[in-house]
TIFIDREN-423806 format. One record per residue: residue in three letters; x, y, z of N, C-alpha, C, O in turn. Coordinates in Angstrom, 1 decimal. Layout:
residues N
PT type    n_x    n_y    n_z   ca_x   ca_y   ca_z    c_x    c_y    c_z    o_x    o_y    o_z
PT  ALA      X      Y      Z      X      Y      Z      X      Y      Z      X      Y      Z
...
This chain:
residues 97
PT type    n_x    n_y    n_z   ca_x   ca_y   ca_z    c_x    c_y    c_z    o_x    o_y    o_z
PT  MET   58.1 -100.8   64.5   57.2  -99.7   64.9   57.3  -98.6   64.0   58.4  -98.3   63.5
PT  ARG   56.2  -98.0   63.7   56.1  -97.0   62.7   56.2  -95.6   63.4   55.8  -95.4   64.5
PT  CYS   56.8  -94.6   62.6   56.9  -93.2   63.1   55.6  -92.5   62.9   54.7  -93.0   62.2
PT  HIS   55.5  -91.3   63.5   54.3  -90.6   63.3   54.2  -90.1   61.9   53.1  -89.7   61.4
PT  ARG   55.3  -90.0   61.2   55.4  -89.7   59.8   54.9  -91.0   59.0   55.5  -92.1   59.3
PT  VAL   54.1  -90.8   58.2   53.5  -92.0   57.5   54.5  -92.6   56.6   55.2  -92.0   55.8
PT  GLY   54.7  -93.9   56.8   55.6  -94.7   55.9   57.0  -94.7   56.3   57.8  -95.3   55.6
PT  GLN   57.4  -94.1   57.4   58.8  -94.1   57.8   59.0  -94.9   59.1   58.1  -95.1   59.9
PT  LYS   60.2  -95.3   59.3   60.6  -96.0   60.5   60.7  -95.0   61.7   60.9  -93.8   61.5
PT  ARG   60.6  -95.5   62.9   60.8  -94.7   64.1   62.2  -94.2   64.2   63.2  -94.9   64.1
PT  THR   62.3  -92.8   64.4   63.6  -92.2   64.5   63.7  -91.4   65.8   62.9  -91.6   66.7
PT  ALA   64.8  -90.7   65.9   65.1  -89.9   67.1   64.0  -88.8   67.4   63.8  -88.4   68.5
PT  CYS   63.3  -88.4   66.4   62.3  -87.4   66.6   61.1  -87.9   67.4   60.4  -87.1   68.0
PT  CYS   60.9  -89.2   67.4   59.8  -89.8   68.0   60.1  -90.3   69.4   59.2  -90.5   70.2
PT  THR   61.3  -90.5   69.7   61.7  -91.1   71.0   61.6  -90.0   72.1   62.0  -88.8   71.8
PT  VAL   61.2  -90.4   73.2   61.1  -89.4   74.3   62.3  -89.8   75.3   62.4  -90.9   75.8
PT  VAL   63.1  -88.8   75.5   64.3  -89.0   76.3   64.0  -88.3   77.6   63.8  -87.1   77.7
PT  ILE   64.1  -89.0   78.7   63.9  -88.4   80.0   65.3  -88.3   80.7   65.9  -89.3   80.9
PT  GLN   65.6  -87.1   81.0   66.9  -86.8   81.6   66.7  -86.4   83.0   65.8  -85.7   83.4
PT  MET   67.7  -86.8   83.8   67.6  -86.4   85.2   68.1  -84.9   85.3   69.1  -84.6   84.7
PT  GLY   67.3  -84.1   85.9   67.7  -82.7   85.9   68.3  -82.3   87.2   68.1  -83.0   88.2
PT  ARG   69.0  -81.2   87.2   69.7  -80.7   88.4   68.7  -79.7   89.0   67.8  -79.2   88.4
PT  ARG   69.0  -79.4   90.3   68.2  -78.3   90.9   68.7  -77.0   90.4   69.8  -76.8   90.1
PT  ARG   67.7  -76.1   90.2   68.1  -74.8   89.7   68.8  -74.0   90.8   68.4  -74.1   92.0
PT  ARG   69.8  -73.3   90.5   70.5  -72.5   91.5   69.7  -71.2   91.7   69.1  -70.6   90.8
PT  LYS   69.7  -70.8   93.0   69.0  -69.6   93.3   69.9  -68.4   92.9   71.1  -68.4   93.2
PT  VAL   69.3  -67.5   92.2   70.1  -66.3   91.7   70.0  -65.3   92.8   68.9  -64.8   93.1
PT  ILE   71.1  -64.9   93.4   71.2  -63.9   94.4   71.8  -62.7   93.8   73.0  -62.7   93.5
PT  LYS   71.0  -61.6   93.8   71.5  -60.4   93.2   72.1  -59.6   94.4   71.5  -59.4   95.4
PT  ARG   73.3  -59.1   94.1   74.0  -58.3   95.1   73.6  -56.8   94.9   73.7  -56.3   93.8
PT  VAL   73.1  -56.2   95.9   72.7  -54.8   95.9   74.0  -54.0   96.1   74.6  -54.1   97.2
PT  THR   74.3  -53.2   95.2   75.4  -52.3   95.3   75.0  -51.1   96.1   74.0  -50.4   95.8
PT  LYS   75.8  -50.7   97.1   75.6  -49.6   97.9   76.0  -48.3   97.2   77.0  -48.3   96.6
PT  ARG   75.1  -47.3   97.2   75.4  -46.1   96.5   75.8  -45.0   97.6   75.3  -45.0   98.7
PT  ILE   76.6  -44.1   97.1   76.9  -42.9   98.0   75.7  -42.0   98.0   75.2  -41.6   97.0
PT  PRO   75.3  -41.6   99.2   74.1  -40.7   99.3   74.4  -39.3   98.8   75.5  -38.9   98.7
PT  THR   73.3  -38.7   98.4   73.4  -37.3   98.0   72.7  -36.3   99.0   73.1  -35.1   99.0
PT  LEU   71.9  -36.8   99.8   71.3  -36.0  100.9   71.8  -36.6  102.2   71.9  -37.8  102.4
PT  PHE   72.1  -35.6  103.1   72.8  -36.0  104.4   71.9  -35.4  105.5   71.1  -34.5  105.3
PT  THR   72.2  -35.9  106.7   71.5  -35.5  107.9   72.1  -34.2  108.4   73.3  -34.1  108.6
PT  CYS   71.2  -33.3  108.8   71.7  -32.0  109.3   71.9  -32.1  110.8   71.1  -32.7  111.5
PT  PRO   73.1  -31.6  111.3   73.4  -31.7  112.7   72.5  -30.8  113.6   72.4  -31.0  114.7
PT  SER   72.0  -29.7  113.0   71.3  -28.8  113.8   69.8  -29.1  113.9   69.2  -29.0  115.0
PT  CYS   69.2  -29.5  112.8   67.7  -29.8  112.8   67.4  -31.2  112.8   66.3  -31.6  113.1
PT  GLY   68.3  -32.1  112.4   68.1  -33.5  112.4   67.5  -34.1  111.2   67.3  -35.3  111.1
PT  ASN   67.1  -33.3  110.2   66.4  -33.8  109.0   67.4  -34.2  108.0   68.6  -33.7  108.0
PT  LYS   67.0  -35.0  107.1   67.9  -35.5  106.0   67.7  -34.5  104.8   67.0  -34.8  103.9
PT  SER   68.3  -33.3  105.0   68.1  -32.2  104.0   69.3  -31.4  103.6   69.2  -30.4  103.1
PT  ILE   70.5  -32.0  103.9   71.7  -31.2  103.5   72.1  -31.7  102.1   72.3  -32.8  101.8
PT  LYS   72.3  -30.7  101.3   72.8  -30.9   99.9   74.1  -30.2   99.8   74.4  -29.1  100.3
PT  ILE   75.0  -30.9   99.1   76.4  -30.4   98.9   76.7  -30.2   97.4   76.5  -31.2   96.6
PT  ASN   77.1  -29.0   97.1   77.6  -28.7   95.7   79.1  -28.6   95.7   79.6  -27.8   96.5
PT  LEU   79.7  -29.3   94.8   81.2  -29.3   94.7   81.5  -28.4   93.5   81.0  -28.7   92.4
PT  ASP   82.4  -27.5   93.7   82.9  -26.6   92.7   84.4  -27.0   92.5   85.3  -26.5   93.2
PT  ARG   84.6  -27.9   91.6   86.0  -28.5   91.4   86.9  -27.5   90.8   88.2  -27.6   90.9
PT  ASP   86.4  -26.5   90.1   87.3  -25.5   89.4   87.9  -24.6   90.5   89.1  -24.3   90.4
PT  HIS   87.2  -24.2   91.5   87.7  -23.4   92.6   88.0  -24.1   93.9   88.4  -23.5   94.9
PT  ASN   87.9  -25.4   93.8   88.2  -26.3   95.0   87.4  -25.9   96.2   88.0  -25.7   97.3
PT  GLU   86.1  -25.7   96.1   85.2  -25.3   97.2   84.0  -26.3   97.2   83.6  -26.8   96.2
PT  ALA   83.5  -26.5   98.4   82.2  -27.2   98.5   81.3  -26.3   99.3   81.6  -25.7  100.3
PT  THR   80.0  -26.2   98.8   79.0  -25.4   99.5   78.0  -26.4  100.1   77.4  -27.3   99.4
PT  VAL   77.9  -26.3  101.4   77.0  -27.2  102.2   75.8  -26.3  102.6   75.9  -25.3  103.2
PT  ARG   74.6  -26.8  102.3   73.4  -26.1  102.6   72.2  -27.0  103.0   72.0  -28.0  102.4
PT  CYS   71.6  -26.6  104.1   70.4  -27.4  104.6   69.2  -26.7  104.0   69.0  -25.5  104.2
PT  GLY   68.3  -27.5  103.4   67.1  -27.0  102.9   66.0  -26.7  103.9   65.1  -26.0  103.6
PT  ASN   66.2  -27.3  105.1   65.1  -27.1  106.1   65.4  -25.9  107.0   64.6  -25.0  107.2
PT  CYS   66.6  -25.9  107.7   66.9  -24.9  108.6   67.7  -23.7  108.0   67.9  -22.7  108.7
PT  GLY   68.3  -23.9  106.9   69.0  -22.8  106.2   70.5  -22.7  106.6   71.1  -21.7  106.2
PT  ILE   71.0  -23.6  107.4   72.4  -23.5  107.7   73.3  -23.7  106.4   73.0  -24.6  105.6
PT  ASN   74.3  -22.9  106.3   75.2  -23.1  105.1   76.6  -22.9  105.5   76.9  -22.2  106.4
PT  ALA   77.5  -23.4  104.7   79.0  -23.2  104.9   79.7  -23.5  103.6   79.2  -24.2  102.7
PT  LYS   80.8  -22.8  103.5   81.7  -23.0  102.3   83.0  -23.6  102.9   83.6  -23.1  103.8
PT  LEU   83.4  -24.7  102.2   84.6  -25.4  102.7   85.6  -25.5  101.5   85.3  -25.6  100.4
PT  SER   86.9  -25.4  101.9   87.9  -25.6  100.9   88.2  -27.1  100.8   88.4  -27.7  101.8
PT  THR   88.3  -27.5   99.5   88.5  -29.0   99.3   89.6  -29.2   98.3   90.1  -28.2   97.7
PT  SER   89.9  -30.4   98.0   90.8  -30.8   96.9   90.0  -31.3   95.7   88.8  -31.4   95.8
PT  ARG   90.7  -31.6   94.6   90.0  -32.1   93.5   89.5  -33.5   93.7   88.6  -33.9   93.0
PT  LEU   90.1  -34.2   94.6   89.7  -35.6   94.8   88.5  -35.8   95.8   88.0  -36.9   96.0
PT  THR   88.1  -34.7   96.4   87.1  -34.7   97.5   85.7  -35.0   96.9   85.3  -34.4   95.8
PT  GLU   85.0  -35.9   97.5   83.6  -36.3   97.1   82.7  -35.6   98.1   83.1  -35.0   99.1
PT  GLN   81.4  -35.8   97.8   80.3  -35.2   98.7   80.4  -35.7  100.1   80.2  -35.0  101.1
PT  VAL   80.7  -37.0  100.2   80.8  -37.6  101.6   81.9  -37.0  102.4   81.8  -36.8  103.6
PT  ASP   83.0  -36.8  101.7   84.2  -36.2  102.4   83.9  -34.8  102.8   84.3  -34.4  103.9
PT  ALA   83.2  -34.0  102.0   82.9  -32.6  102.3   81.9  -32.6  103.5   81.9  -31.7  104.3
PT  TYR   81.0  -33.6  103.5   80.0  -33.7  104.6   80.8  -34.0  105.9   80.4  -33.4  107.0
PT  GLY   81.8  -34.8  105.9   82.6  -35.1  107.1   83.3  -33.9  107.6   83.4  -33.6  108.8
PT  LEU   83.9  -33.1  106.6   84.5  -31.9  107.0   83.6  -30.9  107.6   83.9  -30.2  108.6
PT  PHE   82.4  -30.8  107.1   81.3  -29.9  107.6   80.9  -30.3  109.0   80.8  -29.4  109.9
PT  ILE   80.7  -31.6  109.3   80.3  -32.0  110.6   81.4  -31.7  111.6   81.1  -31.3  112.7
PT  ASP   82.7  -32.0  111.2   83.8  -31.7  112.1   83.8  -30.2  112.5   84.0  -29.8  113.6
PT  GLU   83.7  -29.3  111.5   83.7  -27.9  111.7   82.5  -27.4  112.5   82.6  -26.5  113.3
PT  TYR   81.4  -28.0  112.3   80.1  -27.6  113.0   80.3  -27.9  114.5   80.0  -27.1  115.3
PT  TYR   80.8  -29.1  114.9   81.0  -29.4  116.3   82.1  -28.7  116.9   82.1  -28.5  118.2
PT  LYS   83.1  -28.3  116.2   84.2  -27.5  116.7   83.6  -26.1  117.1   84.0  -25.6  118.2
PT  LYS   82.7  -25.5  116.3   82.1  -24.2  116.6   81.2  -24.3  117.9   81.1  -23.4  118.6
PT  GLN   80.6  -25.5  118.1   79.7  -25.6  119.2   80.5  -25.7  120.6   79.9  -25.3  121.6
PT  LYS   81.7  -26.1  120.6   82.4  -26.2  121.8   82.9  -24.9  122.3   83.6  -24.8  123.3
């Protein structure tokens, strides 16, 4: 049998190899959870509390953009926004009692 190339014998370039294929694996992307930057206000219920951390002075300023409630909390250098929010919530409910 002749190759598609004129005057040459049939080689591997002309043979058709059929291989059994595997099923493709489904790629499942894991969604990484992020730490939120806006938190729910305990007095007005909106998601409008913003927390600014001042690591130089070890303070956190908590402020609601909707109702205007604000507080300053003393923190450590390792404190994150979520931790400051937890301290703020604890302090808020202590004042209510």
